[in-house]
C-alpha positions as CSV (number, residue, x, y, z in Angstrom):
1,M,-135.3,92.4,92.8
2,S,-137.0,88.8,92.7
3,A,-134.8,85.6,93.2
4,Y,-136.0,85.0,89.2
5,T,-134.5,88.6,87.9
6,A,-131.3,87.6,90.0
7,F,-130.9,84.5,88.2
8,R,-131.1,86.0,84.6
9,K,-128.7,88.5,85.3
10,R,-126.1,85.7,86.6
11,C,-126.6,83.8,83.5
12,T,-126.1,86.9,81.2
13,V,-123.5,88.1,83.1
14,G,-122.1,83.9,83.0
15,L,-122.4,83.8,79.1
16,L,-120.8,87.1,78.8
17,A,-117.7,85.5,80.5
18,I,-118.0,82.4,78.0
19,G,-118.4,84.8,75.1
20,I,-115.4,86.5,76.2
21,L,-113.4,83.4,76.8
22,L,-114.3,82.1,73.2
23,S,-113.3,85.1,71.6
24,L,-110.1,85.2,73.2
25,S,-109.7,81.5,72.1
26,G,-110.6,82.4,68.6
27,C,-107.8,84.8,68.6
28,V,-105.3,82.7,69.5
29,D,-106.6,80.2,66.5
30,E,-106.3,83.5,64.0
31,S,-102.5,82.7,63.1
32,T,-101.7,82.1,59.9
33,S,-100.6,78.4,58.9
34,L,-96.9,80.2,58.0
35,E,-97.0,81.4,61.7
36,R,-98.5,78.0,63.5
37,I,-95.3,76.1,61.4
38,Q,-92.6,78.8,62.4
39,K,-94.0,78.4,66.1
40,E,-94.1,74.6,65.9
41,G,-90.7,74.4,64.4
42,V,-91.8,71.4,62.0
43,L,-93.1,71.9,58.6
44,R,-95.3,68.5,57.5
45,V,-95.0,67.6,53.9
46,I,-97.0,64.8,52.3
47,T,-95.6,63.1,49.2
48,R,-95.3,59.8,47.1
49,N,-92.8,57.3,47.9
50,S,-91.3,56.9,44.4
51,P,-88.4,57.1,42.6
52,A,-89.2,61.2,41.3
53,T,-90.3,62.3,44.5
54,Y,-89.3,60.5,47.9
55,F,-87.4,57.5,48.7
56,Q,-84.7,56.1,50.9
57,D,-81.1,54.8,49.6
58,R,-78.2,54.1,51.2
59,S,-77.0,57.9,51.6
60,G,-80.6,58.2,53.6
61,E,-83.7,60.2,52.5
62,T,-83.5,61.4,48.7
63,G,-85.6,62.2,45.9
64,F,-86.4,65.5,43.9
65,E,-89.0,66.8,45.9
66,Y,-87.9,65.6,49.1
67,E,-84.3,67.7,48.5
68,L,-86.4,70.8,47.2
69,A,-88.9,70.6,50.3
70,K,-86.0,70.2,52.7
71,R,-84.4,73.2,51.3
72,F,-87.7,75.3,51.9
73,A,-88.0,74.0,55.2
74,D,-84.5,75.0,56.1
75,D,-85.3,78.4,54.6
76,L,-88.2,78.3,56.9
77,G,-85.7,77.7,59.9
78,V,-87.6,74.3,60.7
79,E,-87.5,71.0,60.6
80,L,-89.1,69.0,57.8
81,Q,-91.5,66.0,58.4
82,I,-92.3,63.7,55.5
83,E,-95.3,61.9,55.3
84,T,-96.4,59.3,52.1
85,A,-99.6,58.8,51.0
86,D,-100.4,55.5,49.0
87,N,-102.4,57.3,46.0
88,L,-103.1,60.8,44.7
89,D,-106.9,60.6,46.3
90,E,-105.3,60.0,49.7
91,L,-102.9,62.9,49.4
92,Y,-105.4,65.6,48.7
93,S,-107.9,64.2,51.1
94,R,-105.2,64.3,54.3
95,L,-104.3,67.7,52.8
96,S,-107.7,69.0,53.3
97,Q,-107.9,67.7,57.0
98,P,-108.0,70.3,59.8
99,N,-104.7,68.4,61.2
100,G,-103.4,67.5,58.1
101,P,-100.0,68.2,56.3
102,E,-99.3,72.0,55.6
103,L,-98.0,71.0,52.2
104,A,-98.1,68.7,49.5
105,A,-94.9,68.3,47.1
106,A,-95.4,64.8,44.9
107,G,-95.4,66.1,41.2
108,L,-98.8,67.5,41.2
109,T,-100.2,69.3,38.4
110,A,-102.9,71.7,38.6
111,S,-105.7,70.4,37.0
112,E,-109.3,71.4,36.9
113,E,-110.4,68.8,39.1
114,R,-108.0,69.1,41.5
115,Q,-108.0,72.9,41.7
116,A,-111.3,72.4,43.7
117,Q,-109.6,70.7,46.3
118,A,-106.6,72.6,46.9
119,R,-104.5,75.7,46.3
120,F,-101.5,75.5,43.7
121,S,-98.0,76.9,43.8
122,A,-96.1,78.7,41.0
123,S,-94.4,76.1,38.7
124,Y,-91.2,74.9,39.6
125,L,-90.8,72.3,36.6
126,E,-92.2,72.0,33.0
127,V,-92.8,68.5,31.6
128,S,-94.7,66.7,28.5
129,P,-97.3,64.1,28.9
130,Q,-96.2,61.2,26.8
131,V,-97.5,58.4,25.9
132,V,-95.8,55.4,25.5
133,Y,-96.0,51.9,23.7
134,R,-93.7,48.7,23.9
135,N,-91.0,48.7,20.8
136,G,-91.8,46.4,18.3
137,Q,-95.5,47.1,18.2
138,R,-97.0,49.8,15.8
139,R,-96.1,53.1,17.0
140,P,-99.2,55.2,17.8
141,T,-99.0,58.9,16.4
142,R,-102.4,60.8,17.5
143,P,-105.1,60.3,19.4
144,D,-107.0,58.1,17.5
145,D,-104.5,55.1,17.5
146,L,-105.3,54.8,21.3
147,L,-108.7,53.2,20.3
148,G,-108.7,49.3,20.9
149,K,-105.8,49.3,23.0
150,R,-105.0,48.4,26.5
151,I,-104.6,51.4,28.5
152,L,-103.7,51.9,32.2
153,V,-103.0,55.2,34.4
154,L,-102.5,56.2,37.7
155,K,-105.8,56.7,39.2
156,G,-106.6,60.6,40.1
157,S,-103.8,61.7,38.0
158,S,-103.6,64.6,35.4
159,H,-103.6,61.8,32.7
160,A,-106.6,60.1,33.7
161,E,-108.2,63.6,33.8
162,Q,-106.6,64.2,30.3
163,L,-108.3,60.9,28.9
164,R,-111.6,61.4,30.2
165,K,-111.7,64.4,28.1
166,L,-110.3,62.9,25.2
167,Q,-113.7,60.3,25.7
168,R,-115.8,63.1,25.0
169,Q,-114.1,63.3,21.6
170,L,-113.5,59.3,21.2
171,P,-116.5,57.8,22.9
172,R,-115.1,54.4,22.1
173,L,-111.4,55.2,24.0
174,E,-111.4,53.2,26.7
175,F,-108.7,53.1,29.7
176,E,-108.2,51.8,33.3
177,E,-106.8,53.7,36.3
178,S,-105.4,52.0,39.5
179,D,-104.1,53.2,43.1
180,A,-102.2,50.0,43.1
181,V,-99.7,51.1,41.2
182,E,-97.1,53.7,40.3
183,V,-95.1,55.2,37.4
184,V,-92.5,52.4,37.4
185,D,-95.0,49.9,37.3
186,L,-97.0,51.2,34.6
187,L,-93.6,51.3,32.8
188,H,-92.9,47.8,33.6
189,M,-96.3,46.9,32.4
190,V,-95.4,48.1,29.0
191,D,-91.8,47.0,28.8
192,E,-93.2,43.6,29.3
193,G,-96.3,43.8,27.1
194,Q,-98.7,43.3,29.8
195,I,-100.3,46.5,28.5
196,D,-100.1,48.1,25.4
197,L,-99.9,51.9,26.8
198,T,-99.8,54.2,29.5
199,L,-99.4,57.9,30.0
200,V,-96.3,59.4,32.0
201,D,-94.6,62.6,32.2
202,S,-91.5,63.3,30.6
203,N,-89.2,63.8,33.5
204,E,-90.2,60.4,35.2
205,L,-89.7,58.6,31.8
206,A,-86.4,60.3,31.5
207,M,-85.3,59.0,34.9
208,N,-86.6,55.5,34.4
209,Q,-86.3,54.5,30.8
210,V,-82.8,52.7,31.2
211,Y,-84.4,50.3,33.1
212,F,-87.2,49.4,30.4
213,P,-85.4,48.8,27.1
214,N,-88.4,48.1,25.3
215,V,-90.2,51.3,26.6
216,R,-90.4,54.1,23.8
217,V,-92.2,57.4,23.6
218,A,-95.2,57.3,20.9
219,F,-96.1,60.9,21.1
220,D,-96.5,64.0,23.8
221,F,-100.4,64.0,24.9
222,G,-101.2,67.5,24.4
223,D,-99.4,70.7,25.7
224,A,-96.8,70.8,28.5
225,S,-98.0,70.9,32.1
226,S,-96.8,72.8,35.1
227,L,-95.8,71.1,38.4
228,S,-96.4,72.6,41.3
229,W,-96.7,72.0,44.8
230,A,-100.2,72.2,46.8
231,V,-101.9,73.7,50.0
232,S,-105.0,73.0,51.6
233,S,-107.7,75.5,50.2
234,G,-109.0,78.5,51.8
235,E,-108.7,82.0,52.2
236,D,-105.1,81.4,54.1
237,L,-102.7,82.4,51.9
238,S,-99.2,82.9,53.9
239,L,-97.7,79.4,53.4
240,L,-98.6,79.7,49.4
241,S,-97.0,82.9,49.5
242,E,-93.9,82.1,50.9
243,V,-93.7,78.8,48.9
244,N,-94.2,81.1,45.7
245,A,-91.0,83.8,47.0
246,F,-88.7,80.5,47.9
247,L,-89.4,78.8,44.4
248,Q,-88.4,82.0,42.8
249,R,-85.6,82.3,44.8
250,A,-84.7,78.7,43.7
251,K,-84.9,79.6,40.0
252,Q,-82.7,82.9,40.2
253,N,-80.1,81.1,42.6
254,G,-79.7,78.1,40.3
255,T,-80.9,75.7,43.1
256,L,-84.1,74.3,40.9
257,Q,-81.6,73.8,37.9
258,R,-79.0,72.0,39.9
259,L,-81.7,69.6,41.1
260,K,-83.1,69.1,37.7
261,D,-79.3,68.4,36.1
262,R,-79.3,65.8,38.9
263,Y,-82.2,64.0,38.7
264,Y,-83.3,64.6,35.3
265,G,-80.2,65.7,33.4
266,H,-78.5,62.3,32.6
267,V,-79.5,58.4,33.6
268,D,-77.5,55.8,35.2
269,V,-76.1,52.9,32.4
270,L,-76.4,49.5,34.3
271,G,-73.7,47.0,33.8
272,Y,-70.1,46.6,33.3
273,V,-68.4,48.6,30.8
274,G,-66.9,45.4,28.8
275,A,-64.1,42.5,29.4
276,Y,-62.0,44.8,26.9
277,T,-62.0,47.7,29.0
278,F,-61.7,45.9,32.3
279,A,-58.5,44.4,31.2
280,K,-57.1,47.8,30.1
281,H,-57.9,48.9,33.7
282,L,-56.2,45.9,35.2
283,Q,-53.2,47.2,33.5
284,Q,-53.3,51.0,34.0
285,R,-55.1,51.4,37.0
286,L,-55.2,48.8,39.6
287,P,-51.4,48.4,39.9
288,R,-51.7,52.1,41.6
289,Y,-54.2,50.6,44.3
290,E,-53.5,47.3,44.5
291,K,-51.3,47.3,48.1
292,H,-54.2,49.6,49.5
293,F,-56.8,46.7,48.8
294,R,-54.3,44.1,49.9
295,N,-53.5,45.9,53.1
296,A,-57.3,46.7,54.2
297,A,-58.6,43.2,53.4
298,Q,-56.0,41.6,55.6
299,T,-57.1,44.2,58.5
300,D,-60.5,43.2,58.0
301,Q,-60.0,39.4,56.8
302,L,-61.2,40.2,53.3
303,D,-60.3,38.6,49.8
304,W,-58.7,41.8,48.7
305,R,-60.0,40.8,44.9
306,L,-63.4,41.2,46.3
307,L,-62.7,44.7,48.0
308,A,-61.2,45.5,44.3
309,A,-64.1,44.1,42.5
310,M,-66.3,46.7,44.3
311,G,-63.8,49.5,43.9
312,Y,-64.0,48.8,40.2
313,Q,-67.9,48.5,40.3
314,E,-68.3,51.9,42.1
315,S,-65.7,54.1,40.5
316,L,-63.7,52.0,37.7
317,W,-60.9,52.6,40.2
318,Q,-61.2,56.5,39.8
319,P,-60.1,57.9,43.2
320,E,-62.1,61.3,42.5
321,A,-65.4,60.0,41.3
322,T,-68.5,61.7,42.5
323,S,-72.0,60.4,41.8
324,K,-75.1,62.3,41.2
325,T,-76.2,61.6,44.7
326,G,-73.3,62.8,46.4
327,V,-71.3,59.8,47.1
328,R,-67.5,60.3,46.2
329,G,-64.2,58.5,45.9
330,L,-62.8,55.6,44.5
331,M,-65.3,53.1,46.8
332,M,-67.7,55.7,46.7
333,L,-68.6,56.3,50.4
334,T,-71.6,58.7,51.7
335,Q,-70.8,61.4,53.8
336,N,-72.3,59.6,56.9
337,T,-70.5,56.6,56.2
338,A,-66.8,58.1,55.5
339,K,-67.4,60.1,59.3
340,A,-68.4,56.8,61.1
341,M,-65.4,54.8,59.3
342,G,-63.0,57.7,60.3
343,V,-62.5,58.8,56.5
344,A,-61.5,62.2,56.7
345,N,-60.9,62.7,53.1
346,R,-63.1,60.5,50.7
347,L,-60.8,61.5,47.6
348,D,-57.6,60.0,49.6
349,P,-57.8,56.4,47.8
350,K,-56.2,54.9,50.6
351,Q,-58.5,56.2,53.0
352,S,-61.6,55.3,50.9
353,I,-60.5,51.7,50.4
354,V,-59.9,51.2,54.3
355,G,-63.1,52.5,55.2
356,A,-65.0,50.5,52.8
357,G,-63.2,47.5,53.7
358,K,-64.3,48.3,57.5
359,Y,-67.8,49.3,56.3
360,F,-68.3,46.0,54.5
361,N,-67.2,44.2,57.2
362,M,-69.4,45.7,59.5
363,L,-72.2,44.9,57.3
364,R,-71.2,41.4,56.7
365,D,-70.8,40.9,61.0
366,S,-74.3,42.7,61.3
367,L,-76.6,40.0,59.6
368,A,-78.2,37.3,61.2
369,A,-76.1,34.3,62.2
370,E,-78.4,32.0,60.0
371,I,-76.7,33.7,56.9
372,K,-73.9,31.4,56.1
373,E,-70.9,31.6,53.3
374,P,-71.2,32.4,50.5
375,D,-74.3,34.1,50.7
376,R,-73.6,36.3,53.7
377,S,-71.1,38.1,51.6
378,W,-73.5,38.4,48.5
379,F,-75.8,39.9,51.1
380,A,-73.3,42.3,52.4
381,L,-72.7,43.2,48.9
382,A,-76.5,44.1,48.7
383,A,-76.2,45.9,52.0
384,Y,-73.6,48.0,50.8
385,N,-75.5,49.3,47.7
386,I,-79.1,49.7,49.1
387,G,-78.6,49.7,52.8
388,I,-79.1,47.0,55.3
389,A,-82.7,48.2,55.9
390,H,-83.7,47.7,52.7
391,L,-82.1,44.5,52.5
392,G,-84.3,43.4,55.2
393,D,-87.2,44.2,53.7
394,A,-86.3,41.9,50.5
395,R,-85.7,39.0,53.3
396,K,-89.0,39.5,55.0
397,L,-90.6,39.3,51.2
398,A,-88.5,36.4,50.7
399,E,-89.9,34.8,53.6
400,A,-93.7,35.6,53.0
401,E,-93.3,34.0,49.3
402,G,-92.1,30.7,51.1
403,L,-88.4,31.2,50.0
404,D,-85.4,30.9,52.1
405,Q,-84.7,34.5,53.3
406,N,-81.0,33.4,54.1
407,K,-80.3,32.2,50.6
408,W,-79.1,34.8,47.9
409,L,-80.6,33.2,45.3
410,D,-84.1,33.5,46.7
411,V,-83.9,36.9,48.2
412,K,-82.3,38.4,44.9
413,K,-85.4,37.6,43.2
414,M,-87.2,39.6,45.9
415,L,-85.4,43.0,45.4
416,P,-86.8,44.2,42.4
417,R,-89.9,44.3,44.0
418,L,-88.8,47.0,46.5
419,S,-89.5,49.2,43.1
420,Q,-93.0,47.9,42.7
421,K,-95.8,49.7,44.6
422,Q,-97.7,46.5,45.2
423,W,-94.7,45.3,46.7
424,Y,-93.1,47.9,48.7
425,R,-96.2,49.5,50.5
426,K,-96.2,46.5,52.4
427,T,-92.3,46.9,53.5
428,R,-91.3,49.2,56.4
429,Y,-88.4,51.3,54.4
430,G,-90.7,51.8,51.3
431,Y,-89.4,52.3,47.8
432,A,-85.9,51.3,46.8
433,R,-83.7,50.4,43.5
434,G,-83.9,46.7,44.3
435,G,-83.2,46.1,40.5
436,E,-80.1,48.2,40.6
437,T,-78.9,46.4,43.7
438,V,-79.0,42.9,42.1
439,H,-77.0,44.5,39.0
440,F,-74.5,45.6,41.6
441,V,-74.0,42.2,43.0
442,Q,-73.9,40.5,39.9
443,N,-71.5,43.1,38.3
444,V,-69.1,42.6,41.5
445,R,-69.4,38.9,41.2
446,R,-68.4,39.0,37.7
447,Y,-65.4,41.4,38.4
448,Y,-64.2,39.3,41.3
449,D,-64.4,36.0,39.0
450,I,-62.4,37.7,36.6
451,L,-59.5,38.7,39.0
452,T,-59.6,35.4,41.2
453,W,-58.5,34.1,37.6
454,V,-56.0,36.6,36.4
455,T,-54.4,36.8,39.8
456,Q,-53.8,32.9,40.1
457,P,-50.2,32.2,41.5
458,Q,-48.8,30.9,38.0
459,L,-50.5,34.4,36.5
460,E,-50.1,36.8,39.3
461,G,-47.3,39.5,38.9
462,S,-47.1,39.2,35.0
463,K,-48.7,41.4,32.6
464,I,-52.1,41.1,31.3
465,A,-50.8,40.8,27.5
466,E,-48.8,38.0,29.0
467,S,-51.5,36.3,31.2
468,G,-53.5,34.4,28.6
469,L,-56.5,36.6,29.1
470,H,-58.6,36.1,26.4
471,I,-61.3,38.6,26.3
472,P,-64.0,36.5,24.6
473,A,-63.6,33.8,27.0
474,I,-63.7,35.8,30.1
475,D,-66.9,37.5,28.6
476,K,-68.5,34.1,28.5
477,R,-67.3,33.4,31.9
478,K,-70.4,32.6,34.3
479,P,-70.1,33.5,38.1
480,S,-70.7,30.3,39.9
481,E,-73.7,30.9,42.9
482,D,-71.7,28.4,44.8
483,A,-68.5,30.3,44.5
484,A,-67.6,31.9,47.5
485,P,-65.0,34.9,48.4
486,Q,-61.9,33.6,49.9
487,L,-62.3,35.0,53.2
């Protein structure tokens, strides 16, 4: 046998060996997406950072999509890993990448354009796309009324796709798309008159309309649509089949309905209930818990009236109160906070008050030394409501704007920006209901101001009716920015 023939045989054997190795390697890669998730123990889910999907509050991670995805991950027995996309185009692009997230849970609609990019699950929520306008303007009642209006919608959304279809019938229709905004931004722009109209889904409008008093529904834009989860397009249907089975179980066992009721069944009403009701509660409720406020405040070197004002804002001094987000008790402590503060029973008013006092004191002590009273107490109130991390984001935004990050008057201007995409995308911890925190602090200060007046030495211990408390006068009283709690 010639040297050349021997060389060819060796090459043939080598190629066969390589082929076998490649074949074996290919066998390893033949596992399904569901099997890989279960083997790795992690489910990667991509979503949007918005109030209807995923965000962080003082309770931690929350949002309709987050909670549903967490239940799915628990059902699979794996850890949930959340990723956020800056816009819908980015979300679908990352979903289709070879090493991208396995699942998208972001209030998605299986539109014609998007079905070419992903495979969609069964529906878990029916919503109606709605045209919204500003109260005081002429109400649009049909598609023709959209002509000549300033319209802005989310870039890459099903609403943009619907408007493009309408353009074929109404060529003079004009609208803009933006990936620099979220639904909250669009509603704010309508509320302020910056745009005439936008399109949002009914669930997101129901969740946010309370914050925008001038926003009204004009009409439903077409038929109801279905929200779905999405997986990457391809022939591997293992994860999609498991998602559909989970969603079916969630419907049958009531999980979906409970989440719908929690997030969309009702809306928060911001602001205080009125001076008259407050005065009534001063008589009927405060006396039951005043000694607990005094004792806790003395232990933590706080003004008991500030602690009492916090309790009223949180629960109207009701020890068994429970919020839609699961915080409970007179001081509305989260489960984690209660545990950290040594509270065994959140519904016990004494324990709740003691735990809140310790927590408030801890937050106040953890603030930067540069923050002085009275601002230090207002910052601690804000952290009690929104969390120390989001408060830090607001302080950084203030500093970037040339404002004083150690002054409440400056930082409270920045807190509402945490719900606006153009701003929260620049922060470390993302979306938060910063406007709600401003209301929280303002309301607590209002109640504290009234309590301070009512409990003056010459009035303290007397009945409200005998104290000279005049409801209209109290209602007009404005808390001073310079008034500090007597610590």
